[in-house]
C-alpha positions in Angstrom: 12.9 97.2 87.5 12.3 93.5 88.3 9.1 92.7 90.1 9.2 90.8 93.3 6.9 87.8 93.8 5.7 89.3 97.1 6.1 92.6 98.9 9.2 92.9 101.1 9.1 95.1 104.2 12.2 96.6 105.6 11.8 98.0 109.1 13.7 100.7 111.1 14.7 102.9 108.2 15.8 106.5 108.3 14.7 108.9 105.5 17.1 111.7 104.6 18.1 114.1 101.8 21.4 114.2 100.0 22.0 117.1 97.6 18.2 117.4 97.1 17.8 113.6 96.5 15.7 111.6 98.9 17.6 108.6 100.4 17.1 105.9 102.9 19.5 104.3 105.4 19.0 101.1 107.2 19.9 97.4 107.2 18.3 94.1 106.2 19.1 90.5 106.3 21.5 89.0 103.8 18.7 86.9 102.4 16.5 89.9 101.9 19.4 91.8 100.3 19.9 89.0 97.8 16.2 88.7 97.0 15.5 92.4 96.7 18.3 93.7 94.5 19.6 93.1 91.0 22.6 94.0 88.9 22.6 95.8 85.5 25.4 94.1 83.5 27.5 96.1 81.2 26.1 94.2 78.1 22.4 94.7 79.1 20.2 94.9 75.9 18.8 98.2 77.2 22.2 99.9 76.6 22.0 101.3 80.1 24.0 98.5 81.9 27.3 99.2 83.5 28.3 96.5 86.0 31.3 94.4 85.2 31.3 90.6 86.0 32.3 89.7 89.5 35.9 88.7 90.3 35.8 85.2 91.8 38.9 85.9 93.9 37.5 89.0 95.4 34.2 87.2 96.3 36.3 84.4 97.9 38.4 86.9 99.8 35.3 88.6 101.2 33.8 85.3 102.3 37.0 84.4 104.0 37.1 87.8 105.7 33.6 87.3 107.0 34.6 84.0 108.6 36.7 86.0 111.1 33.6 86.7 113.0 32.4 89.8 114.7 35.5 91.8 113.8 34.7 91.5 110.1 33.0 94.8 109.5 32.0 96.1 106.1 30.6 99.3 104.5 27.0 99.8 103.4 25.9 98.7 99.9 24.5 101.4 97.6 21.1 101.1 95.9 18.8 102.9 93.5 15.2 102.2 94.3 14.0 103.7 91.0 11.0 105.1 92.7 9.4 101.7 93.5 10.2 101.5 97.2 7.7 103.4 99.3 8.6 104.9 102.6 6.0 104.9 105.4 6.6 106.7 108.7 5.7 105.0 112.0 4.5 108.2 113.5 3.7 111.7 112.1 5.7 113.2 114.9 8.8 111.4 113.6 8.3 111.6 109.8 11.8 110.4 108.9 11.7 107.1 110.8 9.7 104.2 109.4 9.6 101.2 107.0 10.1 100.6 103.3 7.5 98.7 101.3 9.3 97.0 98.4 7.3 95.6 95.5 10.2 95.6 93.0 13.9 95.0 93.2 16.4 97.9 93.6 19.4 98.3 91.4 22.7 97.4 93.1 25.1 100.3 92.3 28.0 99.5 94.6 28.5 96.3 96.6 28.3 93.5 94.0 31.4 91.7 95.4 30.4 92.2 99.0 27.0 90.6 98.3 28.7 87.8 96.4 31.0 87.1 99.3 28.1 87.3 101.8 26.1 84.9 99.7 28.9 82.4 99.7 29.5 82.8 103.4 25.9 82.3 104.5 25.5 79.3 102.2 28.6 77.6 103.6 28.0 78.5 107.2 24.2 78.2 107.2 24.1 81.5 109.0 22.5 85.0 108.6 24.0 88.4 108.9 22.6 92.0 108.6 23.8 94.2 105.7 23.8 98.0 106.0 22.5 99.9 103.0 22.0 103.4 101.6 19.3 103.7 98.9 18.4 106.6 96.7 14.6 106.9 96.3 15.0 107.7 92.6 17.9 108.2 90.2 17.3 108.1 86.5 19.5 105.7 84.5 22.0 108.3 83.4 22.4 109.6 87.0 22.9 106.0 88.2 25.7 105.3 85.7 27.4 108.6 86.4 27.4 107.9 90.2 28.8 104.4 89.6 31.5 105.8 87.4 32.4 108.4 90.0 32.6 105.8 92.8 34.8 103.5 90.7 37.1 105.9 89.0 37.4 109.0 91.3 37.5 107.3 94.6 41.1 106.3 95.6 41.9 103.2 97.6 44.4 103.4 100.4 48.1 102.8 99.6 49.8 99.5 100.3 52.0 101.4 102.8 49.1 102.7 104.8 47.5 99.2 104.7 50.7 97.7 106.2 50.7 100.4 108.9 47.1 99.6 109.8 48.1 95.9 110.2 51.1 96.6 112.3 49.6 95.0 115.5 48.8 91.7 113.8 51.6 91.4 111.3 55.2 91.2 112.5 56.9 92.6 109.3 54.4 95.5 109.2 55.2 96.3 112.8 59.0 96.2 112.1 58.7 98.3 109.0 56.7 100.9 111.0 59.4 100.9 113.7 62.1 101.6 111.1 60.2 104.7 110.0 59.3 106.0 113.5 62.4 105.3 115.6 64.7 108.4 115.7 67.8 106.2 115.7 66.7 104.6 112.4 68.6 105.5 109.2 65.2 105.6 107.5 63.6 108.0 110.0 64.2 111.2 107.9 63.8 109.7 104.5 60.7 107.5 104.8 56.9 107.9 104.4 54.4 105.8 106.3 51.4 106.7 104.1 53.1 105.8 100.9 53.1 109.4 99.6 56.6 110.4 98.4 57.9 113.9 98.8 61.2 115.7 98.5 63.6 113.9 100.9 61.1 111.2 101.7 61.3 108.7 99.0 61.2 105.3 100.8 57.7 104.1 101.7 56.6 101.7 104.4 55.8 99.2 101.7 59.3 99.5 100.4 60.7 98.7 103.8 58.3 95.8 104.2 59.8 94.2 101.2 63.4 95.0 102.3 62.6 93.2 105.6 61.2 90.2 103.8 64.4 89.9 101.8 66.6 90.6 104.9 65.2 87.7 106.9 64.8 85.4 103.9 67.9 83.3 104.6 69.1 84.7 107.9 67.7 81.9 110.1 66.7 84.3 113.0 63.2 83.0 113.7 64.2 82.5 117.3 64.7 86.2 117.8 62.0 88.5 119.1 60.6 91.2 116.8 62.5 93.8 118.8 65.7 91.9 118.4 65.1 91.6 114.7 64.5 95.4 114.4 67.8 95.9 116.3 69.6 93.7 113.8 68.2 95.6 110.8 69.1 98.9 112.4 72.7 97.8 113.1 73.1 96.6 109.5 71.8 99.7 107.8 73.3 102.2 110.3 76.7 100.7 109.4 75.9 101.4 105.8 74.7 104.9 106.5 77.8 105.7 108.6 80.1 104.5 105.8 78.2 106.6 103.2 76.6 109.6 105.0 76.4 111.8 101.9 75.2 109.0 99.6 72.5 108.0 102.1 70.8 111.4 102.0 71.4 112.4 98.4 68.8 110.4 96.5 69.3 112.4 93.3 73.0 111.9 92.8 73.4 108.5 94.4 71.5 105.2 94.1 72.3 103.8 97.6 68.8 104.4 99.0 67.0 103.6 95.7 64.8 100.6 96.4 66.8 98.4 93.8 69.9 98.9 95.9 68.2 98.6 99.3 66.7 95.3 98.2 70.2 94.1 97.0 71.7 95.1 100.4 69.0 93.2 102.2 69.4 90.1 100.1 73.2 90.1 100.5 72.9 90.9 104.2 70.6 87.9 104.7 73.2 85.6 103.3 76.0 87.4 105.3 74.2 86.8 108.6 74.5 83.1 108.2 78.3 83.5 108.6 78.0 85.9 111.6 76.7 83.4 114.2 78.5 82.7 117.4 79.4 79.2 118.5 75.9 78.5 119.8 74.6 79.0 116.3 71.9 81.4 117.4 73.4 84.6 118.7 74.6 87.2 116.1 78.2 88.2 116.3 77.8 92.0 115.7 81.6 92.5 115.5 81.7 90.0 112.7 78.8 91.8 111.0 80.8 95.1 111.2 83.8 93.5 109.7 81.8 92.1 106.7 80.0 95.4 106.1 83.3 97.5 106.2 84.4 95.5 103.1 81.8 97.5 101.1 83.7 100.8 101.7 84.8 101.6 98.2 81.6 101.0 96.2 80.6 103.7 93.7 76.9 104.4 94.4 76.7 107.4 92.0 73.6 107.6 89.8 75.9 107.7 86.7 78.1 104.9 88.0 78.1 101.2 87.5 74.6 100.8 88.8 73.1 103.4 86.5 70.9 100.9 84.6 70.1 98.6 87.4 66.3 98.1 87.8 63.8 95.8 89.3 64.2 92.7 91.5 66.3 91.0 88.8 68.8 93.9 89.1 68.7 93.6 92.9 69.6 89.9 92.8 72.5 90.5 90.4 73.8 93.3 92.7 73.3 91.2 95.8 75.6 88.5 94.4 78.3 91.1 93.9 77.8 92.7 97.3 77.9 89.3 99.1 81.0 88.3 97.2 82.7 91.5 98.5 81.6 91.0 102.0 82.5 87.3 102.2 84.7 86.6 99.2 85.8 83.1 100.3 82.1 81.8 100.3 80.1 81.5 97.2 76.4 82.1 97.0 74.5 79.0 96.0 
Protein backbone atom coordinates (compact mmCIF):
# COMPACT_ATOMS: atom_id res chain seq x y z
CA UNK A 1 0.00 0.00 0.00
CA UNK A 2 1.09 3.56 -0.72
CA UNK A 3 0.78 6.01 2.18
CA UNK A 4 -1.17 9.23 1.66
CA UNK A 5 0.42 12.53 2.76
CA UNK A 6 -2.78 13.29 4.66
CA UNK A 7 -5.95 11.45 5.60
CA UNK A 8 -8.76 11.50 3.04
CA UNK A 9 -12.37 11.28 4.18
CA UNK A 10 -15.10 9.92 1.90
CA UNK A 11 -18.62 10.72 3.06
CA UNK A 12 -21.99 9.02 2.49
CA UNK A 13 -20.72 5.47 2.10
CA UNK A 14 -22.75 2.27 2.38
CA UNK A 15 -21.17 -0.80 3.94
CA UNK A 16 -22.32 -4.20 2.69
CA UNK A 17 -21.22 -7.82 2.35
CA UNK A 18 -20.59 -9.80 -0.81
CA UNK A 19 -19.97 -13.52 -0.46
CA UNK A 20 -18.70 -12.96 3.07
CA UNK A 21 -16.43 -10.07 2.07
CA UNK A 22 -17.00 -6.60 3.52
CA UNK A 23 -17.36 -3.98 0.80
CA UNK A 24 -18.17 -0.29 0.48
CA UNK A 25 -20.22 1.59 -2.09
CA UNK A 26 -20.15 5.31 -2.64
CA UNK A 27 -18.71 8.07 -4.78
CA UNK A 28 -15.92 10.60 -4.57
CA UNK A 29 -14.61 13.47 -6.64
CA UNK A 30 -12.35 12.74 -9.59
CA UNK A 31 -9.49 14.50 -7.82
CA UNK A 32 -9.93 12.35 -4.72
CA UNK A 33 -10.14 9.22 -6.88
CA UNK A 34 -6.87 10.05 -8.62
CA UNK A 35 -5.11 10.90 -5.35
CA UNK A 36 -6.36 7.92 -3.33
CA UNK A 37 -5.78 5.04 -5.75
CA UNK A 38 -2.80 3.37 -7.39
CA UNK A 39 -2.19 0.69 -10.01
CA UNK A 40 -0.12 -2.48 -9.66
CA UNK A 41 1.69 -2.83 -13.03
CA UNK A 42 2.24 -6.31 -14.47
CA UNK A 43 6.04 -5.93 -14.06
CA UNK A 44 5.91 -4.84 -10.42
CA UNK A 45 9.08 -6.01 -8.57
CA UNK A 46 6.89 -7.72 -5.96
CA UNK A 47 5.79 -10.26 -8.55
CA UNK A 48 2.17 -9.53 -7.61
CA UNK A 49 1.45 -6.93 -10.28
CA UNK A 50 -1.14 -7.56 -12.99
CA UNK A 51 -2.29 -4.34 -14.68
CA UNK A 52 -1.39 -3.80 -18.34
CA UNK A 53 -0.31 -0.35 -19.59
CA UNK A 54 -3.18 1.93 -20.55
CA UNK A 55 -4.25 2.16 -24.17
CA UNK A 56 -3.98 5.82 -25.18
CA UNK A 57 -6.82 5.53 -27.69
CA UNK A 58 -9.22 4.11 -25.11
CA UNK A 59 -8.30 6.91 -22.71
CA UNK A 60 -8.93 9.48 -25.46
CA UNK A 61 -12.24 7.84 -26.38
CA UNK A 62 -13.44 8.00 -22.78
CA UNK A 63 -12.43 11.67 -22.47
CA UNK A 64 -14.31 12.41 -25.69
CA UNK A 65 -17.33 10.47 -24.42
CA UNK A 66 -17.37 12.49 -21.20
CA UNK A 67 -17.45 15.71 -23.21
CA UNK A 68 -21.02 14.83 -24.27
CA UNK A 69 -22.24 16.12 -20.90
CA UNK A 70 -24.82 14.71 -18.53
CA UNK A 71 -25.75 11.81 -20.81
CA UNK A 72 -22.20 10.41 -20.51
CA UNK A 73 -22.72 7.86 -17.73
CA UNK A 74 -20.20 5.23 -16.66
CA UNK A 75 -19.93 2.26 -14.32
CA UNK A 76 -18.26 2.25 -10.85
CA UNK A 77 -14.55 1.59 -10.54
CA UNK A 78 -13.48 -1.40 -8.42
CA UNK A 79 -10.98 -1.05 -5.56
CA UNK A 80 -9.20 -3.16 -2.98
CA UNK A 81 -8.67 -1.18 0.23
CA UNK A 82 -6.29 -3.80 1.57
CA UNK A 83 -7.62 -3.27 5.09
CA UNK A 84 -6.35 0.32 5.37
CA UNK A 85 -9.61 2.18 4.81
CA UNK A 86 -11.57 2.43 8.05
CA UNK A 87 -15.36 2.66 8.04
CA UNK A 88 -17.09 4.81 10.66
CA UNK A 89 -20.90 4.80 10.97
CA UNK A 90 -22.66 8.13 11.50
CA UNK A 91 -25.19 6.60 13.89
CA UNK A 92 -25.35 3.30 15.77
CA UNK A 93 -28.96 2.91 14.66
CA UNK A 94 -27.75 2.87 11.03
CA UNK A 95 -24.49 0.92 11.26
CA UNK A 96 -24.11 0.48 7.49
CA UNK A 97 -24.11 4.17 6.59
CA UNK A 98 -21.14 6.40 7.31
CA UNK A 99 -17.72 7.61 6.14
CA UNK A 100 -14.42 6.07 5.09
CA UNK A 101 -11.17 7.27 6.67
CA UNK A 102 -8.32 6.67 4.22
CA UNK A 103 -4.67 6.92 5.31
CA UNK A 104 -3.25 4.88 2.41
CA UNK A 105 -4.13 4.45 -1.23
CA UNK A 106 -6.38 1.64 -2.47
CA UNK A 107 -5.45 -0.64 -5.34
CA UNK A 108 -7.40 0.06 -8.53
CA UNK A 109 -8.54 -3.34 -9.84
CA UNK A 110 -10.93 -2.27 -12.59
CA UNK A 111 -11.31 1.19 -14.12
CA UNK A 112 -7.80 2.19 -15.14
CA UNK A 113 -8.90 3.52 -18.54
CA UNK A 114 -11.95 5.24 -17.07
CA UNK A 115 -9.78 7.12 -14.58
CA UNK A 116 -7.28 7.95 -17.32
CA UNK A 117 -10.03 9.40 -19.49
CA UNK A 118 -11.54 11.26 -16.53
CA UNK A 119 -8.13 12.72 -15.66
CA UNK A 120 -7.67 14.04 -19.16
CA UNK A 121 -11.23 15.39 -19.27
CA UNK A 122 -11.02 17.36 -16.01
CA UNK A 123 -7.60 18.75 -16.92
CA UNK A 124 -8.78 19.96 -20.33
CA UNK A 125 -12.12 21.33 -19.13
CA UNK A 126 -11.04 22.55 -15.69
CA UNK A 127 -14.10 20.81 -14.25
CA UNK A 128 -14.87 18.20 -11.61
CA UNK A 129 -17.10 15.12 -11.68
CA UNK A 130 -18.11 12.47 -9.17
CA UNK A 131 -16.97 8.88 -9.68
CA UNK A 132 -18.93 5.93 -8.29
CA UNK A 133 -16.90 3.14 -6.70
CA UNK A 134 -17.16 -0.24 -5.07
CA UNK A 135 -14.32 -1.12 -2.70
CA UNK A 136 -13.56 -4.39 -0.95
CA UNK A 137 -12.35 -3.84 2.60
CA UNK A 138 -9.66 -6.50 2.21
CA UNK A 139 -8.56 -8.92 -0.50
CA UNK A 140 -5.19 -10.56 -0.31
CA UNK A 141 -2.96 -10.21 -3.37
CA UNK A 142 -3.87 -13.57 -4.86
CA UNK A 143 -7.61 -12.89 -4.45
CA UNK A 144 -7.13 -9.52 -6.09
CA UNK A 145 -5.32 -11.00 -9.09
CA UNK A 146 -7.91 -13.76 -9.45
CA UNK A 147 -10.79 -11.26 -9.46
CA UNK A 148 -9.01 -9.07 -12.03
CA UNK A 149 -8.48 -12.12 -14.24
CA UNK A 150 -12.14 -13.10 -13.96
CA UNK A 151 -13.35 -9.60 -14.85
CA UNK A 152 -11.12 -9.34 -17.89
CA UNK A 153 -11.34 -12.87 -19.28
CA UNK A 154 -14.73 -14.27 -18.28
CA UNK A 155 -16.87 -11.19 -18.72
CA UNK A 156 -18.06 -10.83 -22.31
CA UNK A 157 -18.68 -7.50 -24.00
CA UNK A 158 -21.81 -6.95 -26.04
CA UNK A 159 -21.73 -7.85 -29.71
CA UNK A 160 -21.25 -5.29 -32.47
CA UNK A 161 -24.79 -6.10 -33.63
CA UNK A 162 -26.36 -5.34 -30.27
CA UNK A 163 -24.27 -2.15 -30.05
CA UNK A 164 -25.67 -1.02 -33.41
CA UNK A 165 -29.20 -1.85 -32.24
CA UNK A 166 -28.74 0.30 -29.13
CA UNK A 167 -27.60 3.22 -31.33
CA UNK A 168 -30.52 2.96 -33.74
CA UNK A 169 -32.14 6.23 -32.61
CA UNK A 170 -28.99 8.29 -33.16
CA UNK A 171 -27.39 6.53 -36.16
CA UNK A 172 -29.25 6.27 -39.47
CA UNK A 173 -27.54 3.12 -40.76
CA UNK A 174 -28.15 1.35 -37.43
CA UNK A 175 -31.83 2.30 -37.62
CA UNK A 176 -32.13 1.04 -41.19
CA UNK A 177 -30.35 -2.23 -40.39
CA UNK A 178 -32.78 -2.75 -37.50
CA UNK A 179 -35.73 -2.09 -39.81
CA UNK A 180 -34.45 -4.70 -42.26
CA UNK A 181 -34.49 -7.30 -39.49
CA UNK A 182 -37.82 -6.36 -37.90
CA UNK A 183 -40.12 -5.55 -40.84
CA UNK A 184 -42.16 -8.62 -41.81
CA UNK A 185 -41.93 -7.71 -45.52
CA UNK A 186 -38.13 -7.71 -45.37
CA UNK A 187 -36.29 -10.61 -47.02
CA UNK A 188 -34.01 -10.66 -43.96
CA UNK A 189 -36.84 -10.94 -41.43
CA UNK A 190 -36.66 -14.73 -41.02
CA UNK A 191 -32.92 -15.16 -41.49
CA UNK A 192 -31.44 -12.38 -39.33
CA UNK A 193 -30.32 -11.89 -35.74
CA UNK A 194 -30.43 -8.55 -33.93
CA UNK A 195 -28.20 -9.59 -31.04
CA UNK A 196 -25.45 -11.02 -33.24
CA UNK A 197 -25.99 -14.57 -32.04
CA UNK A 198 -26.28 -16.88 -35.02
CA UNK A 199 -28.52 -19.95 -34.92
CA UNK A 200 -29.94 -22.41 -37.42
CA UNK A 201 -31.74 -20.41 -40.07
CA UNK A 202 -30.59 -17.06 -38.66
CA UNK A 203 -27.13 -16.50 -40.02
CA UNK A 204 -27.20 -12.78 -40.90
CA UNK A 205 -26.49 -10.36 -38.06
CA UNK A 206 -27.45 -6.75 -37.67
CA UNK A 207 -23.75 -5.89 -37.98
CA UNK A 208 -23.66 -7.74 -41.33
CA UNK A 209 -26.60 -5.69 -42.60
CA UNK A 210 -25.04 -2.49 -41.32
CA UNK A 211 -22.08 -3.14 -43.62
CA UNK A 212 -24.34 -4.18 -46.51
CA UNK A 213 -26.15 -0.85 -46.18
CA UNK A 214 -22.87 1.07 -46.09
CA UNK A 215 -21.84 -0.56 -49.37
CA UNK A 216 -25.30 -0.19 -50.91
CA UNK A 217 -25.33 3.58 -50.44
CA UNK A 218 -21.63 4.07 -51.17
CA UNK A 219 -22.09 5.28 -54.77
CA UNK A 220 -25.85 5.50 -55.08
CA UNK A 221 -26.10 9.29 -54.55
CA UNK A 222 -29.37 9.13 -52.61
CA UNK A 223 -28.51 11.42 -49.70
CA UNK A 224 -31.63 13.47 -50.50
CA UNK A 225 -33.90 10.55 -49.64
CA UNK A 226 -35.39 10.10 -46.17
CA UNK A 227 -34.30 7.10 -44.15
CA UNK A 228 -37.68 5.46 -44.76
CA UNK A 229 -37.27 5.92 -48.50
CA UNK A 230 -33.78 4.43 -48.31
CA UNK A 231 -35.12 1.39 -46.46
CA UNK A 232 -37.79 1.03 -49.15
CA UNK A 233 -35.12 1.10 -51.84
CA UNK A 234 -33.07 -1.63 -50.14
CA UNK A 235 -36.19 -3.75 -49.62
CA UNK A 236 -37.09 -3.41 -53.29
CA UNK A 237 -33.62 -4.45 -54.42
CA UNK A 238 -33.20 -7.49 -52.18
CA UNK A 239 -36.83 -8.60 -52.50
CA UNK A 240 -36.28 -8.76 -56.26
CA UNK A 241 -33.28 -11.00 -55.60
CA UNK A 242 -35.22 -13.22 -53.20
CA UNK A 243 -38.13 -13.57 -55.62
CA UNK A 244 -35.78 -14.71 -58.39
CA UNK A 245 -34.00 -17.18 -56.11
CA UNK A 246 -36.49 -18.27 -53.39
CA UNK A 247 -34.81 -21.61 -52.68
CA UNK A 248 -31.28 -20.21 -52.77
CA UNK A 249 -32.31 -17.41 -50.40
CA UNK A 250 -33.39 -19.71 -47.57
CA UNK A 251 -30.90 -22.55 -48.11
CA UNK A 252 -27.72 -21.23 -46.54
CA UNK A 253 -25.94 -24.58 -46.51
CA UNK A 254 -26.25 -25.42 -50.19
CA UNK A 255 -26.16 -21.92 -51.68
CA UNK A 256 -23.97 -18.86 -51.13
CA UNK A 257 -26.54 -16.21 -52.06
CA UNK A 258 -27.07 -15.03 -48.47
CA UNK A 259 -23.46 -15.55 -47.37
CA UNK A 260 -22.10 -12.17 -46.37
CA UNK A 261 -19.47 -12.23 -49.15
CA UNK A 262 -22.25 -12.40 -51.76
CA UNK A 263 -24.58 -9.95 -50.01
CA UNK A 264 -21.73 -7.43 -49.87
CA UNK A 265 -21.09 -8.00 -53.57
CA UNK A 266 -24.76 -7.48 -54.41
CA UNK A 267 -24.78 -4.27 -52.37
CA UNK A 268 -21.66 -2.92 -54.10
CA UNK A 269 -23.00 -3.77 -57.54
CA UNK A 270 -26.43 -2.42 -56.64
CA UNK A 271 -24.93 0.88 -55.55
CA UNK A 272 -23.34 1.36 -58.99
CA UNK A 273 -26.49 0.17 -60.74
CA UNK A 274 -28.66 2.78 -59.00
CA UNK A 275 -26.67 5.55 -60.67
CA UNK A 276 -28.17 4.36 -63.94
CA UNK A 277 -31.73 4.09 -62.64
CA UNK A 278 -32.50 7.75 -62.05
CA UNK A 279 -35.42 9.51 -63.70
CA UNK A 280 -34.94 12.64 -65.75
CA UNK A 281 -34.86 14.88 -62.70
CA UNK A 282 -31.75 13.01 -61.53
CA UNK A 283 -33.16 12.36 -58.05
CA UNK A 284 -36.09 9.95 -58.20
CA UNK A 285 -35.34 6.26 -58.62
CA UNK A 286 -36.91 4.51 -61.60
CA UNK A 287 -37.99 1.24 -59.96
CA UNK A 288 -39.03 -0.26 -63.27
CA UNK A 289 -35.48 0.26 -64.50
CA UNK A 290 -34.15 -1.29 -61.27
CA UNK A 291 -36.30 -4.36 -61.94
CA UNK A 292 -34.99 -4.67 -65.50
CA UNK A 293 -31.36 -4.58 -64.36
CA UNK A 294 -31.85 -7.09 -61.55
CA UNK A 295 -33.70 -9.56 -63.82
CA UNK A 296 -30.47 -9.88 -65.82
CA UNK A 297 -29.06 -11.80 -62.84
CA UNK A 298 -31.53 -14.68 -63.35
CA UNK A 299 -29.13 -17.41 -64.45
CA UNK A 300 -26.38 -17.14 -61.85
CA UNK A 301 -25.20 -20.32 -60.14
CA UNK A 302 -25.15 -19.54 -56.40
CA UNK A 303 -24.46 -23.12 -55.28
CA UNK A 304 -21.85 -23.64 -52.57
CA UNK A 305 -19.88 -25.91 -54.88
CA UNK A 306 -20.28 -23.61 -57.86
CA UNK A 307 -18.11 -20.79 -59.26
CA UNK A 308 -18.16 -18.81 -55.97
CA UNK A 309 -17.01 -21.72 -53.81
CA UNK A 310 -13.69 -20.13 -52.83
CA UNK A 311 -14.89 -16.54 -52.73
CA UNK A 312 -14.03 -14.95 -49.36
CA UNK A 313 -13.65 -11.56 -47.69
CA UNK A 314 -14.17 -8.07 -49.01
CA UNK A 315 -11.66 -8.65 -51.81
CA UNK A 316 -13.85 -11.51 -53.03
CA UNK A 317 -16.94 -9.32 -52.73
CA UNK A 318 -15.37 -6.60 -54.86
CA UNK A 319 -14.40 -9.08 -57.58
CA UNK A 320 -17.90 -10.54 -57.66
CA UNK A 321 -19.46 -7.05 -57.61
CA UNK A 322 -17.65 -6.22 -60.85
CA UNK A 323 -19.07 -9.35 -62.49
CA UNK A 324 -22.60 -8.72 -61.21
CA UNK A 325 -22.62 -5.12 -62.34
CA UNK A 326 -21.32 -6.13 -65.75
CA UNK A 327 -24.26 -8.53 -66.09
CA UNK A 328 -26.81 -5.96 -64.91
CA UNK A 329 -25.48 -3.16 -67.10
CA UNK A 330 -23.13 -4.66 -69.66
CA UNK A 331 -22.80 -1.52 -71.76
CA UNK A 332 -21.30 0.50 -68.86
CA UNK A 333 -17.97 -0.31 -67.28
CA UNK A 334 -17.14 0.07 -63.62
CA UNK A 335 -14.41 2.68 -63.09
